[in-house]
C-alpha positions in Angstrom: 11.2 15.8 -38.9 7.4 16.1 -39.0 7.1 12.4 -39.1 9.2 12.1 -35.9 7.1 14.8 -34.2 3.9 12.9 -35.1 5.3 9.7 -33.6 6.3 11.5 -30.4 2.9 13.2 -30.1 1.1 9.9 -30.8 3.2 8.1 -28.2 2.5 10.8 -25.6 -1.2 10.6 -26.4 -1.3 6.9 -26.0 0.5 7.0 -22.7 -1.8 9.7 -21.3 -4.8 7.9 -22.6 -3.5 4.7 -21.0 -3.1 6.4 -17.6 -6.6 7.9 -17.9 -8.1 4.5 -18.6 -6.5 2.7 -15.7 -9.7 3.0 -13.7 -11.5 0.9 -16.4 -9.4 -2.3 -16.1 -11.2 -5.6 -16.5 -11.0 -8.3 -13.8 -8.5 -10.2 -15.9 -6.4 -7.1 -16.3 -6.4 -6.4 -12.6 -5.2 -10.0 -12.0 -2.4 -9.3 -14.5 -1.4 -6.2 -12.4 -1.3 -8.4 -9.3 0.8 -11.0 -11.1 3.2 -8.3 -12.2 3.5 -7.2 -8.5 4.1 -10.8 -7.5 6.9 -11.0 -10.1 8.5 -7.9 -8.6 8.2 -9.6 -5.2 10.1 -12.7 -6.5 12.7 -10.5 -8.2 13.1 -8.6 -4.9 14.1 -11.9 -3.1 17.1 -12.5 -5.3 20.6 -11.6 -3.9 21.7 -9.2 -5.1 18.4 -7.7 -6.2 18.2 -7.1 -10.0 16.8 -3.6 -9.9 17.0 -3.3 -13.7 14.7 -6.3 -14.1 12.5 -5.0 -11.3 12.2 -1.6 -13.2 11.4 -3.3 -16.4 8.4 -5.1 -14.9 7.2 -2.0 -13.1 7.5 0.4 -16.0 5.8 -2.0 -18.4 3.0 -3.5 -16.3 2.3 -1.2 -13.3 3.4 2.4 -13.8 0.4 3.6 -15.7 -1.9 2.3 -13.0 0.2 4.0 -10.3 0.3 7.3 -12.1 -3.5 7.2 -12.6 -3.9 6.7 -8.8 -1.4 9.4 -8.0 -3.4 11.8 -10.1 -6.7 10.9 -8.4 -5.4 10.7 -4.8 -2.5 13.2 -5.0 -0.2 10.5 -3.6 3.2 10.6 -5.3 3.6 6.8 -5.3 5.3 6.6 -8.7 8.0 9.1 -7.6 8.6 7.0 -4.5 8.9 3.8 -6.4 11.1 5.1 -9.2 13.3 6.9 -6.7 13.7 3.7 -4.8 14.5 1.7 -7.9 17.1 4.4 -9.0 18.7 4.3 -5.5 18.8 0.5 -5.6 20.4 0.5 -9.0 23.1 2.8 -7.6 23.6 0.4 -4.7 22.3 2.9 -2.2 20.7 0.9 0.6 19.2 -1.8 -1.7 17.6 -3.7 1.1 15.9 -0.6 2.3 14.7 0.5 -1.2 13.3 -2.8 -2.2 11.0 -2.7 0.8 9.8 0.8 -0.2 8.9 -0.6 -3.6 7.0 -3.6 -2.2 5.1 -1.8 0.5 4.2 1.0 -1.8 2.6 -1.5 -4.2 0.4 -2.6 -1.3 -0.7 1.0 -1.1 -1.3 1.0 -4.9 -3.7 -1.9 -4.7 -5.4 -0.5 -1.6 -6.1 2.8 -3.3 -7.3 1.0 -6.4 -9.7 -1.0 -4.2 -11.0 2.2 -2.6 -11.6 3.7 -6.0 -13.5 0.7 -7.1 -15.7 0.7 -4.0 -16.4 4.4 -4.5 -17.5 3.6 -8.1 -19.6 0.7 -6.9 -17.4 -1.8 -8.8 -17.6 -4.6 -6.2 -16.0 -7.4 -8.3 -13.1 -5.1 -9.2 -12.6 -4.2 -5.5 -12.7 -7.9 -4.6 -10.0 -8.5 -7.2 -7.8 -5.8 -5.9 -8.3 -7.1 -2.4 -6.2 -10.2 -3.2 -3.2 -7.9 -3.1 -4.4 -5.3 -0.6 -5.2 -7.9 2.0 -1.8 -9.6 2.2 -0.8 -7.6 5.4 -4.1 -8.7 6.9 -3.2 -12.4 6.3 0.2 -11.8 7.9 -1.1 -10.0 11.0 -3.7 -12.8 11.5 -0.6 -15.0 12.0 1.5 -12.7 14.2 -1.0 -10.9 16.4 -2.4 -12.6 19.5 -5.2 -13.1 19.9 -5.9 -13.4 16.2 -7.7 -10.3 14.9 -9.5 -12.4 12.2 -8.9 -9.6 9.6 -9.1 -11.8 6.5 -12.3 -13.4 7.7 -13.8 -10.0 8.4 -12.9 -8.9 4.9 -14.4 -12.1 3.3 -17.6 -11.7 5.3 -17.9 -7.9 4.5 -17.4 -8.5 0.7 -20.0 -11.2 0.8 -22.5 -9.0 2.6 -21.7 -6.1 0.3 -22.5 -8.2 -2.8 -25.8 -9.3 -1.2 -26.7 -5.7 -0.2 -25.9 -4.5 -3.7 -28.3 -7.1 -5.2 -31.1 -6.0 -2.9 -30.3 -2.3 -3.2 -29.9 -1.8 0.6 -28.0 1.5 0.5 -27.4 1.6 4.3 -25.9 -1.8 4.3 -23.8 -1.1 1.2 -22.3 1.9 3.1 -21.7 -0.1 6.2 -19.9 -3.0 4.4 -17.7 -0.6 2.5 -16.7 1.0 5.7 -16.0 -2.3 7.3 -13.7 -3.3 4.4 -11.8 -0.1 4.4 -11.5 0.1 8.2 -10.3 -3.5 8.3 -7.6 -2.9 5.7 -6.5 0.2 7.6 -6.3 -1.8 10.8 -4.1 -4.4 9.0 -1.7 -1.6 7.9 -1.6 0.0 11.4 -0.9 -3.4 12.9 1.8 -3.8 10.4 3.4 -0.5 11.4 3.4 -1.8 15.0 4.8 -5.2 14.0 7.7 -3.7 12.0 8.6 -1.2 14.8 8.4 -4.0 17.4 10.9 -6.0 15.3 13.1 -2.9 15.0 13.1 -2.4 18.8 14.1 -6.0 19.4 17.1 -5.6 17.2 18.1 -2.0 17.5 21.1 -2.7 19.7 22.6 -5.5 17.6 21.7 -5.2 13.9 21.7 -1.7 12.3 21.1 -3.0 8.8 18.1 -4.9 9.9 16.8 -1.8 11.7 17.1 0.2 8.4 14.9 -2.4 6.6 12.3 -2.3 9.4 12.2 1.5 9.2 11.5 1.2 5.4 8.7 -1.3 6.0 7.1 0.5 8.9 7.3 3.9 7.4 5.9 2.8 4.0 3.0 1.1 5.7 2.4 4.3 7.7 2.2 6.3 4.4 -1.0 4.4 3.6 -2.5 5.9 6.8 -0.8 9.2 7.0 -3.5 11.4 5.4 -6.1 10.0 7.9 -3.8 10.4 10.9 -2.9 14.0 9.7 -6.6 14.9 9.3 -7.8 13.4 12.6 -4.8 14.3 14.8 -2.0 16.4 13.2 0.0 16.2 16.4 0.0 12.4 16.3 1.3 12.5 12.7 4.2 14.8 13.9 5.1 12.4 16.7 5.0 9.4 14.5 7.0 11.0 11.7 9.5 12.3 14.2 9.9 8.7 15.4 10.6 7.4 11.9 13.0 10.2 11.0 15.1 9.8 14.2 17.6 7.4 15.6 16.7 3.8 16.6 16.6 4.8 20.3 13.6 7.1 19.4 11.1 4.3 18.9 8.5 3.6 21.6 5.9 1.0 20.9 3.5 2.2 23.5 3.6 5.8 22.2 3.3 4.7 18.6 0.1 2.6 19.5 -1.4 5.5 21.4 -0.8 8.0 18.5 -2.1 5.6 15.9 -5.3 5.1 17.9 -5.7 8.9 18.2 -5.2 9.4 14.5 -7.3 6.5 13.3 -10.4 7.5 15.2 -12.8 5.5 17.4 -13.8 2.9 14.9 -10.3 1.5 14.6 -8.5 0.7 17.8 -5.3 -1.2 18.3 -4.9 -3.1 21.6 
């Protein structure tokens, strides 16, 4: 009995220690996390989605990182992912739930990038950017004229590395802000993109609409704290839109409220 108790305590200690050390990942370990996320993405494309396989990858390769970020940012991402996986296993809106998992993982890598920038770990932030910037790459293809989000990120990271070498503190702060603002803009544009797709199909494809709600809302969750802090009323309006019927969605209103909540440095046209 004592032996079993020791095993349980040791296992708990190792799990907690693992979560605590997730901020100390090496570049190669970060790449492994992104590879695991990509495996989840491929698994998510199977029909029907194998949620048991998806859960195995998540719990083994990503959950400790997610929990460490939850603790630091008070975000609740692990609960969102595990609930979505459980619902998917039970065949409750699997197409909806798989999007919750995928878009929440984007948020995971964005927050890991933010944490690395705050700690001055530029190479780690750059590694996390490979996953965090995927929406930027997509919006560069769908938004006209092209917002050049990926190019802006590449230039800012290059300038940040140079400023770090010279010790230019003002430029370091500026480039960090450009990186974070550009990523936020990519997520805000993704919210608009998903809602626009929803509006186009709301009269003819209710299942597609549900998927677009999952994608738009989960992207919005990345921005929600900023919106809530800058314009609480805007957050109320946007969340009311996402929690209501398909007829509720208004792209013009959504853009206006996102602009109010994001502040003057990030504007959506």
